[in-house]
N, C-alpha and C positions, 0 to 999 in steps of 0.2 A: 521492446519493439517500438513503442511510442516515444521512447527516449531518443530515438534517432532523428527526431524532427525538432531538436532544440533550437537550431538556428532559425527555422521558420517560425517557431513559437515565440522566439525573442522579438522578432519584427512585428508579429501579430499583436502581442501584448505590450508593446513598448509604451503606449500611453498609460497603461495600468502600472507598469514598472516605474515610470517617472512619477506617477501619483503616489505610489507607495514610498518612494524615496523622499518626496516632499513632506509626507506625513511623518517622516522619521522612523519608518519601519525598517529595521535592519534584518538581514537574513535570519539571525538567531531568533529575533522576536516573531518573525513570520512562522518559523518552525514551531515555536511554542503555541502560536495561535492555531496551527494545524492540529496539535495535540488537544487543545481545548475543543475544537469542533468534532474531533473523533470521540471525545468523552461525551459531548452533547448528543451526538448521533447514537451512541450506545445507550444513553439514558432513554431516548425515545424508543429504541428497539425493545428494551426491557420494561417499557412504561407500564405494561399491564401488572407489574409487581411493585411499582413505585408510586407513592402518594406525593402530589396530587395528579401525576402524569396519567394515571390509569383512567382518569375522567375523559381524556381525549380519545376520540374514536380511533380504533386500530388503524384504519386506512390513513387518517391524517397523521398519525404517529409515524407510520412507515414513510409517508411522503416527506415529512419533516426530517426524518432520519436520512433519507436519500439526499436531500438538499444539503445537510450537514456534511455528508460524505463527499459530495461534489465540491463544496467549499474547501474541505480539507485537502482534496486532491489538487485544487487550484493553489492552495498555500504551499503544497509540496512542490509545485512547479515554480511558483513565484519566488520562493526563497533562493532558488538557484539562479533565476534570471536577475534578481536584484544583486546577488553576490557578484555575478559576472559583469553586470553593467557598472557597478561601483568599484570593481576591483578589490572587493573585500572577501575574497575566497581565502579562508583560513583552515588550518588543520583541525583546530578545535570545532569550528563551524561544521565541517564535514562529519566529525565525530558526533556532535550533538544532533545533527539532522538524522544521521543513521540510527542512533539510539531511539530518538523520538518516533521515527518511522516504525520501528519494531513495536513500540508501545501502542501506536495508533491501531495497528492491525490486531494486536492482542485484545484491545478493548472491543473492537468491532466484532471479531469472530467469537469472542467470549460472550458478548451480548446476544448474538444470534443463537448460540448454544443454550444460554440460560433462559432465553425467551421461548425456547422450544420450537424454533423454526427449522431445526435439523436435528438428527440424531447426534448425541454427544460424541460418538466414535468418529463419525464423518467430520464433525466440526474440528475435533482434535487433530485428525489426519490432515485436514486442509490447513489448519493453523501451523502445524509442524512443517508442512510443505512450503508455506509462505515464508517462514523464518529460515528454512534451509536454502531457499532460493537466494536470499540475501547473504546468508553465511557462506555459501559456495562462492559467490562473487568476491566477498571480502577476503576469504582465505586464499583464493587463487591470485587476487591482485597483490596480496601481501607476499606471495611467493614469487612475484615478478611479472605476472600477466597484466596487461593493461586493457581497459575498455571491455570488460567482460559483460557487456550489456546484451546478452543473447538469450533466446528462449521465448516461448509463446505466452508465458504467464508471469511477466515482470510486475512490479508493484503498480505502475499506472494502469495496466490492463486489469489487474485484480480489483482495484478500486473502481474502475469504470464499470466492470461487470456487476459488482455488488451494488453499486449505486443505482444502475439502470434497473436491475431486477427488483430491488427494494421499492423503487418508484412504481414500477409496473404492478407489483403485488398490492401496493397501497391503493392504487387507482382501481384495481379490480375488486378489492374489498369494499371500497366506497360505492362502486357500481353494483354491489351485491351479485357479481358474476358467480362467485362461490363463497362459501362461508370462511370464517377466519381460520388461521393456522393451516393454510394450504401448502401445496407442494412446490411452488415455483422457486422459492428460496432454497428449499430442501434439495431439489435436484441440481440447482446451481452450485451448491456447496459440494455435492458429490462430483460434479464435473470439474470444479476447481481443485478438488483433491487429486484427481488424475493429472490435470494440467500443471499444477505446481511441482509435483514430483517428477513429471516428465521433463520440466524445465531444469530441475536439479540434475537429472541424467544428462541432458544436453550440455550443461556446463561441466559436468564431470568428464564427459568425452572430450570436450574442447580442451580442458585443462590437461587431460591425460596425453593428448597428442602433442602438446606444446611445452609442458614442463619437463625438466631434466629427469631422467630415470636413475641417475647415479647419485651417490651420496656426496656430501661435501668432502668427506675424508678421501673418497676415491678420486675426486677431482684434484685434491692436493697431491696425491700419489702420482697421478698421471702427469701433473706439471713437473714433478721431480724427475 
């Protein structure tokens, strides 16, 4: 959904893109930076079990984690903008970006599960949905469909939701509105579980309506 605004975002962040290019940041390097911020975010999320991170107040840890998620999301946007601006879009670059994107989500959702912010079952269901959303697009596009960026829970939306909710829960913990380990992230994970799998269904229906229903062998026989 948010991916449809690429042209507007390119113009908006043109100064940042030019700055990144001057610094020598290639699309691949930016993708790797995104993975670094994802790992950093996951460390802050599970900081209650990591020395010396557990000395940081939980509220501040969640706020720092949300900031890392937002930076990671920006890196996810920036690598594509830089690639298009410099004409350096490559097949390997797309492959690397796609693989690292999956790793970033695994790190973040695994951290949420390990830290106890959601039930493991809901966390696993949501993580599976997030991975299947991307797999459905990849598989459909390899079968011939183009621009399968449809659905209500694409990667940018998932990152935005997780980042915002983590930030809000961190602020509420600092304000002592409620004690630690509250339900805001928990319920968000449950909602994302439904949204991600609904997005998979949306893409399945889209692909079903447009992909051929006959086999390659039948096509050859028909041509004969």
